[in-house]
C-alpha positions in Angstrom: 25.3 -36.1 46.5 22.6 -38.8 45.7 19.9 -36.2 46.1 21.7 -33.9 43.6 21.2 -36.5 40.8 17.3 -36.7 41.4 16.4 -34.2 38.6 18.6 -36.2 36.1 17.0 -39.4 37.0 13.6 -37.8 36.5 14.8 -36.6 33.3 15.9 -40.0 32.0 12.6 -41.3 33.2 10.7 -38.9 31.1 12.9 -39.7 28.2 12.1 -43.2 28.5 8.3 -42.9 29.1 7.8 -40.4 26.3 9.9 -42.4 23.9 8.2 -45.6 24.7 4.7 -43.8 24.2 6.0 -42.4 20.8 7.5 -45.6 19.7 4.3 -48.0 20.6 2.1 -45.2 18.6 4.0 -45.1 15.6 4.4 -49.0 15.5 0.8 -49.6 16.2 -0.8 -52.8 14.7 2.6 -54.2 14.0 3.9 -51.4 11.7 7.7 -51.3 11.3 9.6 -48.1 11.3 13.1 -48.0 9.7 15.5 -45.2 9.4 17.0 -45.7 6.1 19.6 -44.0 3.7 19.7 -44.5 0.0 21.5 -43.1 -3.0 20.0 -40.7 -5.3 20.6 -40.7 -9.1 23.6 -38.2 -8.9 25.2 -40.2 -6.0 23.8 -38.0 -3.3 22.8 -39.6 0.0 19.0 -39.3 0.9 17.6 -39.9 4.3 14.1 -41.1 5.1 12.0 -42.9 7.5 10.1 -46.0 6.1 6.9 -47.2 7.5 6.1 -50.8 6.6 2.4 -52.1 7.6 2.2 -55.7 8.3 0.0 -56.2 5.1 2.9 -55.2 2.9 4.6 -58.2 1.5 6.5 -59.2 -1.9 3.6 -61.6 -2.3 0.8 -59.0 -1.9 2.4 -55.4 -2.3 0.6 -52.6 -0.7 -0.1 -49.1 -2.0 2.7 -46.7 -1.3 2.9 -42.9 -0.4 5.9 -40.5 -0.6 5.3 -37.9 2.2 7.4 -34.9 2.5 7.9 -32.1 5.0 8.2 -28.4 4.4 11.2 -25.9 4.3 13.5 -26.1 7.3 11.7 -29.1 8.8 12.4 -32.8 8.5 11.0 -36.1 7.9 9.5 -36.4 11.4 7.5 -33.4 10.8 4.9 -35.5 8.6 4.6 -38.2 11.4 0.9 -37.6 11.8 0.4 -38.3 8.1 3.0 -41.2 8.0 1.5 -42.8 11.0 -2.2 -42.7 9.8 -1.2 -43.7 6.3 0.6 -46.7 7.5 -2.5 -47.7 9.7 -4.4 -47.9 6.8 -2.2 -50.4 5.1 0.1 -47.9 3.0 3.9 -48.2 2.8 5.0 -44.7 3.6 8.6 -43.0 2.8 8.9 -39.9 4.9 11.6 -38.2 3.0 14.2 -35.7 4.1 14.5 -33.2 1.2 17.8 -32.5 -0.2 19.8 -30.3 2.4 17.4 -31.1 5.0 17.7 -33.7 8.0 20.3 -36.3 7.0 19.9 -35.9 3.2 22.9 -34.5 1.5 23.0 -30.7 0.9 22.3 -28.4 -1.0 18.8 -27.6 -0.3 16.6 -27.1 -3.5 18.8 -29.5 -5.6 17.6 -32.4 -7.5 14.0 -31.6 -7.4 14.2 -31.3 -3.7 15.0 -35.1 -3.8 11.4 -35.8 -4.8 12.1 -38.0 -8.0 14.8 -40.0 -5.9 12.3 -40.4 -3.2 9.5 -41.7 -5.6 12.1 -43.9 -7.6 13.3 -45.6 -4.3 9.7 -46.2 -3.1 8.7 -47.6 -6.3 11.8 -50.0 -6.3 10.5 -51.6 -3.0 9.3 -55.2 -3.6 6.4 -54.8 -1.4 5.0 -51.7 -2.9 2.3 -51.8 -5.4 3.8 -49.8 -8.2 0.2 -49.2 -9.8 -1.1 -47.4 -6.6 1.4 -44.7 -5.5 0.1 -41.5 -3.8 2.2 -38.4 -3.1 1.9 -36.0 -0.2 3.6 -32.8 0.7 3.4 -29.9 3.0 4.5 -26.4 1.8 8.0 -27.1 -0.2 7.3 -30.7 0.3 4.5 -30.0 -2.0 7.0 -28.7 -4.6 9.1 -31.8 -3.8 6.4 -34.2 -4.7 5.5 -32.1 -7.7 8.9 -32.5 -9.0 8.6 -36.0 -8.5 5.2 -36.0 -10.6 6.7 -34.0 -13.3 9.9 -36.3 -13.6 7.9 -39.6 -13.4 4.3 -38.6 -14.7 3.1 -42.2 -15.1 4.5 -43.4 -12.1 1.9 -42.3 -9.4 -2.1 -42.1 -9.0 -2.9 -39.3 -7.0 -1.4 -36.5 -4.6 -2.4 -34.2 -1.8 -0.9 -30.7 -1.6 -0.8 -29.2 2.2 -0.4 -25.5 2.0 1.5 -25.6 -1.2 0.8 -24.8 -5.0 1.7 -25.7 -8.5 3.4 -23.3 -10.6 6.0 -20.4 -9.9 8.1 -20.1 -8.1 9.3 -23.8 -7.8 6.8 -25.9 -9.5 5.5 -26.5 -13.0 2.3 -24.8 -13.9 -0.8 -27.0 -13.1 -3.4 -27.9 -15.8 -6.8 -29.7 -15.7 -4.9 -32.9 -16.4 -1.5 -32.3 -14.3 -0.9 -33.3 -11.6 -2.9 -36.2 -11.6 -5.9 -36.5 -9.2 -4.9 -33.8 -6.9 -6.3 -32.6 -3.5 -5.5 -29.0 -2.1 -5.4 -28.4 1.6 -5.1 -24.5 1.8 -6.1 -23.3 5.2 -8.0 -20.0 5.7 -5.1 -18.3 7.7 -2.1 -19.3 5.5 0.8 -17.0 5.7 2.0 -17.8 2.1 -1.2 -16.9 0.1 0.4 -14.4 -2.0 3.5 -16.5 -2.7 1.5 -19.6 -3.5 -1.6 -18.6 -5.3 -1.2 -14.9 -5.9 -4.0 -13.7 -3.6 -3.6 -11.3 -0.6 -5.8 -13.3 1.8 -5.9 -17.1 1.9 -9.4 -17.2 2.6 -9.9 -15.8 -1.0 -7.8 -18.6 -2.8 -10.9 -20.0 -4.5 -10.8 -16.6 -6.4 -7.4 -17.3 -7.6 -7.1 -17.6 -11.5 -4.2 -19.6 -10.9 -6.5 -22.1 -9.1 -9.2 -21.8 -11.9 -6.7 -22.9 -14.5 -5.9 -26.0 -12.3 -9.6 -26.8 -11.6 -10.7 -25.9 -15.1 -13.4 -23.5 -13.8 -14.1 -19.7 -14.8 -15.2 -18.8 -11.3 -14.8 -19.5 -7.9 -13.7 -23.0 -6.8 -16.3 -24.6 -4.2 -14.4 -26.0 -1.1 -15.3 -29.7 -0.7 -16.5 -30.2 -4.2 -14.8 -32.7 -6.4 -14.1 -31.3 -10.0 -13.1 -33.8 -12.7 -12.9 -37.6 -12.9 -10.7 -39.9 -10.8 -10.7 -42.6 -13.4 -9.3 -40.0 -16.0 -6.7 -38.8 -13.5 -8.4 -35.4 -13.8 -10.0 -35.3 -10.3 -9.6 -32.1 -8.1 -10.9 -30.9 -4.8 -10.0 -28.0 -2.4 -10.2 -28.1 1.2 -10.0 -24.8 3.4 -10.0 -25.4 7.0 -9.6 -22.7 9.3 -6.0 -22.9 10.6 -2.5 -21.7 9.7 0.2 -22.9 7.5 2.2 -24.7 10.2 -0.8 -26.1 11.9 -1.5 -28.1 8.8 0.8 -30.7 9.6 -0.5 -31.2 13.3 -4.1 -31.3 12.4 -6.6 -34.0 12.8 -8.9 -32.1 10.0 -6.1 -31.8 7.5 -4.8 -35.4 8.0 -8.4 -36.5 7.8 -8.7 -34.8 4.4 -5.6 -36.5 3.0 -6.8 -39.9 4.2 -10.2 -39.5 2.7 -8.6 -38.6 -0.6 -6.2 -41.5 -0.9 -9.1 -43.9 0.0 -10.9 -42.4 -2.9 -8.1 -42.5 -5.3 -5.6 -45.5 -4.4 -6.6 -49.1 -4.5 -5.8 -51.5 -1.6 -5.0 -50.9 2.1 -7.0 -51.3 5.0 -10.3 -49.1 5.4 -10.6 -47.0 8.4 -12.7 -44.0 9.1 -10.6 -40.9 8.6 -11.7 -40.0 12.3 -9.8 -42.8 13.6 -6.4 -41.1 14.4 -4.1 -41.8 17.1 -0.9 -40.0 15.7 -1.1 -37.2 18.4 -0.1 -39.6 21.1 3.4 -39.5 19.5 3.4 -35.9 19.7 2.8 -36.0 23.4 5.4 -38.7 23.6 8.1 -36.8 22.0 7.0 -33.7 24.0 7.3 -35.6 27.1 10.9 -36.6 26.1 11.9 -33.1 25.2 10.9 -32.1 28.7 13.0 -35.0 30.0 15.8 -33.7 28.2 15.7 -30.3 29.7 15.4 -31.9 33.2 18.3 -34.1 32.4 20.6 -31.0 31.3 19.6 -29.4 34.5 20.2 -32.7 36.7 23.5 -33.4 35.2 24.7 -29.9 36.1 23.4 -30.1 39.5 25.3 -33.6 40.0 28.4 -32.4 38.4 28.7 -29.2 40.3 29.0 -31.0 43.5 32.0 -33.0 42.4 35.5 -31.7 43.6 36.6 -30.9 39.9 33.9 -28.2 39.8 34.3 -26.8 43.4 35.3 -23.4 42.1 31.8 -23.0 40.4 29.7 -23.7 43.5 28.2 -20.6 44.8 30.5 -19.1 47.4 29.1 -18.6 51.0 29.9 -15.8 53.3 31.8 -18.1 55.4 34.2 -18.7 52.6 35.1 -15.0 52.8 33.1 -14.0 49.6 30.0 -12.0 49.7 27.7 -11.7 46.8 26.5 -8.2 46.4 22.9 -7.7 46.5 22.9 -4.7 44.3 20.2 -5.0 41.7 17.9 -2.9 39.4 14.8 -1.4 41.4 11.7 0.5 40.6 11.4 2.3 37.5 14.7 1.1 36.4 13.9 -2.5 36.9 10.7 -2.2 34.7 12.9 -0.3 32.1 15.6 -3.1 31.9 12.9 -5.6 31.7 11.0 -3.9 28.8 14.4 -3.2 27.2 15.6 -6.8 27.6 12.3 -8.0 26.3 11.6 -5.9 23.4 14.8 -4.9 21.7 15.4 -8.5 20.4 12.0 -8.5 19.0 12.1 -5.2 17.6 15.3 -6.0 15.8 14.2 -9.4 14.5 12.7 -8.5 11.2 15.3 -5.9 10.2 18.2 -8.4 11.3 16.6 -11.3 9.5 16.4 -8.9 6.2 20.0 -7.7 6.6 21.0 -11.5 7.0 19.1 -12.8 4.0 20.5 -9.9 2.0 24.3 -9.7 2.9 25.1 -13.0 4.4 24.1 -15.3 1.6 25.0 -18.9 2.2 28.6 -20.2 1.2 30.9 -22.9 1.9 32.0 -21.1 5.0 28.3 -20.1 6.2 26.2 -22.7 4.5 22.9 -22.2 6.3 20.7 -19.3 5.4 18.4 -19.1 8.4 21.3 -19.6 10.8 23.2 -16.9 9.0 20.0 -14.7 9.8 20.0 -15.7 13.3 23.7 -15.1 13.5 23.0 -11.4 12.3 20.4 -11.2 14.9 22.6 -12.4 17.7 25.4 -10.0 16.6 23.2 -6.8 16.8 21.6 -7.9 20.1 25.1 -8.8 21.7 26.3 -5.4 20.7 23.2 -3.7 22.0 23.8 -5.7 25.2 27.3 -4.6 25.3 26.4 -0.9 25.0 23.8 -1.1 27.7 26.1 -3.1 30.1 27.5 -0.1 31.9 24.0 0.7 33.1 23.4 -2.7 34.7 24.2 -3.2 38.4 27.8 -4.5 38.8 28.6 -7.8 40.6 31.7 -9.1 42.0 34.0 -10.9 39.6 35.0 -14.7 39.9 38.3 -15.9 39.3 39.4 -19.3 37.9 36.1 -20.4 36.5 36.5 -20.5 33.0 38.0 -23.9 32.5 35.7 -25.7 34.8 32.6 -23.8 33.2 33.9 -24.9 29.7 34.4 -28.6 31.0 31.0 -28.9 32.8 29.0 -27.2 30.1 30.4 -29.8 27.5 29.8 -32.8 29.9 26.2 -31.7 30.5 25.4 -31.2 26.8 27.2 -34.4 25.7 25.1 -36.3 28.4 21.9 -34.8 26.6 23.2 -35.7 23.3 23.8 -39.2 24.2 20.5 -39.5 25.6 18.9 -38.4 22.4 21.1 -40.8 20.4 20.0 -43.7 22.6 16.3 -42.7 22.3 16.6 -42.8 18.4 18.4 -46.1 18.8 15.8 -47.7 20.9 12.6 -45.9 19.8 13.6 -44.3 16.4 12.4 -41.0 17.8 13.8 -37.6 18.6 12.7 -34.8 21.0 10.0 -32.6 19.5 6.5 -31.0 19.6 5.1 -29.4 16.4 7.8 -27.3 14.8 10.1 -27.3 17.7 12.4 -30.3 17.4 15.8 -31.4 18.6 17.7 -33.8 16.2 21.0 -35.6 16.1 23.4 -34.0 13.9 24.9 -35.5 10.8 28.7 -35.6 10.2 28.4 -32.7 7.9 26.0 -30.9 10.3 28.6 -31.2 13.1 31.3 -29.5 11.2 28.7 -26.7 10.3 27.9 -26.7 14.1 31.5 -25.8 15.0 31.2 -22.9 12.4 28.5 -21.2 14.2 29.4 -22.2 17.7 31.5 -19.4 18.8 29.5 -16.3 17.7 26.3 -17.8 19.1 27.8 -18.8 22.3 29.4 -15.3 22.4 25.9 -13.7 22.1 24.6 -15.9 25.3 27.9 -15.0 27.2 27.1 -11.4 26.8 23.3 -11.5 26.8 23.1 -13.7 30.0 25.5 -11.8 32.0 23.5 -8.5 31.3 20.2 -10.5 32.4 21.8 -11.6 35.6 23.4 -8.3 36.5 19.7 -6.8 36.1 17.5 -9.3 37.5 19.3 -12.0 39.5 20.1 -11.8 43.3 20.9 -14.6 45.6 18.2 -13.2 48.0 15.4 -13.3 45.4 12.7 -16.0 45.5 13.1 -18.9 43.2 9.6 -18.4 41.5 10.1 -14.8 40.9 13.5 -15.1 39.7 12.6 -17.7 37.0 9.5 -15.8 36.1 11.4 -12.5 35.6 14.2 -14.1 33.4 11.7 -16.0 31.4 9.6 -12.8 30.5 12.9 -11.0 30.0 13.8 -13.4 27.4 10.4 -14.2 25.8 7.9 -11.5 26.3 8.8 -9.5 23.2 8.5 -12.5 21.0 5.3 -13.4 22.5 4.0 -10.1 21.7 5.6 -10.1 18.3 3.9 -13.4 17.2 0.6 -12.6 19.1 0.4 -9.3 17.1 1.1 -10.9 13.8 -1.6 -13.7 14.3 -4.1 -11.3 15.7 -3.6 -9.3 12.6 -3.9 -12.4 10.3 -7.1 -13.4 12.2 -8.6 -9.9 11.9 -7.6 -8.9 8.4 -6.7 -12.2 6.7 -2.9 -11.2 6.3 0.2 -10.7 8.1 1.5 -7.0 8.8 4.2 -7.2 6.2 6.9 -4.4 6.4 8.9 -5.9 3.7 7.7 -6.0 0.1 8.5 -9.9 -0.2 5.7 -12.5 -0.3 7.9 -15.0 1.4 10.1 -13.1 3.9 7.8 -12.3 6.7 5.7 -15.2 6.7 8.5 -17.4 7.0 10.4 -15.3 9.5 7.2 -15.3 11.7 7.0 -18.9 11.6 10.8 -19.3 12.6 9.9 -16.6 15.4 7.3 -19.2 17.1 10.3 -21.3 17.9 12.0 -18.4 19.6 9.5 -18.4 22.4 9.9 -22.0 23.6 13.6 -22.0 22.9 14.4 -18.7 24.7 12.3 -19.9 27.6 14.4 -23.0 27.8 17.6 -20.8 27.8 16.2 -18.7 30.5 15.4 -21.9 32.8 18.7 -23.3 32.2 20.5 -19.8 32.8 18.5 -19.1 36.1 19.1 -22.8 37.2 22.9 -22.6 36.8 23.2 -19.2 38.2 21.4 -20.2 41.3 23.9 -23.0 41.8 27.0 -20.9 41.0 26.3 -17.2 41.2 27.9 -17.0 37.7 26.3 -16.5 34.3 29.1 -18.3 32.3 28.4 -21.9 32.9 24.7 -21.5 31.9 25.7 -19.4 28.8 28.1 -22.0 27.5 25.4 -24.6 28.0 22.8 -22.5 26.0 25.6 -21.8 23.3 26.1 -25.3 22.8 22.6 -26.3 22.9 21.0 -23.6 20.9 23.7 -24.0 18.1 23.0 -27.7 17.9 19.2 -27.1 17.9 19.5 -24.5 15.0 22.0 -26.3 12.9 20.4 -29.7 13.1 16.9 -28.3 12.4 17.3 -26.1 9.5 18.4 -26.3 5.9 21.8 -26.3 4.4 21.7 -24.2 1.2 25.4 -24.4 0.2 27.3 -27.6 -0.6 29.6 -28.5 2.3 
């Protein structure tokens, strides 16, 4: 029994070690990090992380920076920027946009929350109101532009990361507005058409929209300053060789913002832009995320040995039960693997297009991206049902539904408690880059209940077919894990790889749908499918090896994935 809890203990150790590394990185040099809520002008609750360097006091106020994440991200996504800004003596308000994280929905409301965030930052007694900077990535750029439009005299400069002035969501830029602006626009940006009206991001310097902002009649020269800082008309374009989501996890992109604010804001603590430690926090929260998965597996491993879950344990031949070793072999095995891997990827863009067109956010289905995932899951669940008769049959297990539900709930609640404690002790969550697991707000928990049953139903069907095709008691552990991981992820690996190879070679994504925002956004979302489905495969395989049933793992995955998606995306409808 004691040995069975070893993996859970390892998970807890990783969570504690990773959380400590992340915490001591973000509080380096005496910085305080506070999880705050404040009320917006319309009575809405706004959420943010507030970074306070030790030099910021009411007697000696420090410069402030409002830092804002992009669409379907959250305040922690800008941690790299926030940590480095705070290390240079800036007070940083890392905001959750409206409808994101713990800020009240709906998304896009009230200038994305930008005016509320700027007003709150300026109201802090230890912030120098004459030295405020604005920084935003993607839709976060439109958020800080909304703040600049609402309060045009209340900031000194801004950095837009992978964003733009003008349509679809911001005021048009001129040579005098916004004030002192640096634009970081990567050479492999996925949103070049949406943002600046050019097919290839590497051609952004040829954008007439950008010329109007920089006051030129020809190509903008990257790295060259246009205009004058003292007059508020300074402009600079940086064009690093990276993609849109890479901009908020890049030493180069963060370095550009550090240089620009050092040039345009007064005060703070000078440091070379190359002096950056933020990646240690990414490593810390990654270690904690790995620990979370280990904790789930370890909790299940320990619980299944309890008398209450005796029915779930893999029956032995001595118990009068023989697990039939029928499995798919040869050409049929390869066909099953290819179908399992590639049907979900091939249906991905069509399903997302259908979801975006016909399942608009509403009070009862309030999250747009989750609705698209739901349509994708429904289509693939139906396909799996249609293919199920062709999969090898397995003996049925009786009396395991109740214990499966109970063990899944206890396992996931233990993981949730670990995340809650990590946030309480370290002010961190479990994440790496755009893959992030967050606690749910009260409203998100209600939304979670809406989506839980259909998403779980998909996993019950899909994982049942997966195990019928590939899982046998006599299979080697390594081969079984590898097969199931490939069956779940290979199609998305190829899909994402093909898109980014196309982007690298041609300068733009392959776009089967004439919408400048659909394929780029859907492709970035697809990146998350790879690690998420790999985790699903690991959980499903581990639990199947302990029980011989797909049901407990499917229920754990349904709870976990629904939580992950609902807490990590935007809520577009008031709820």
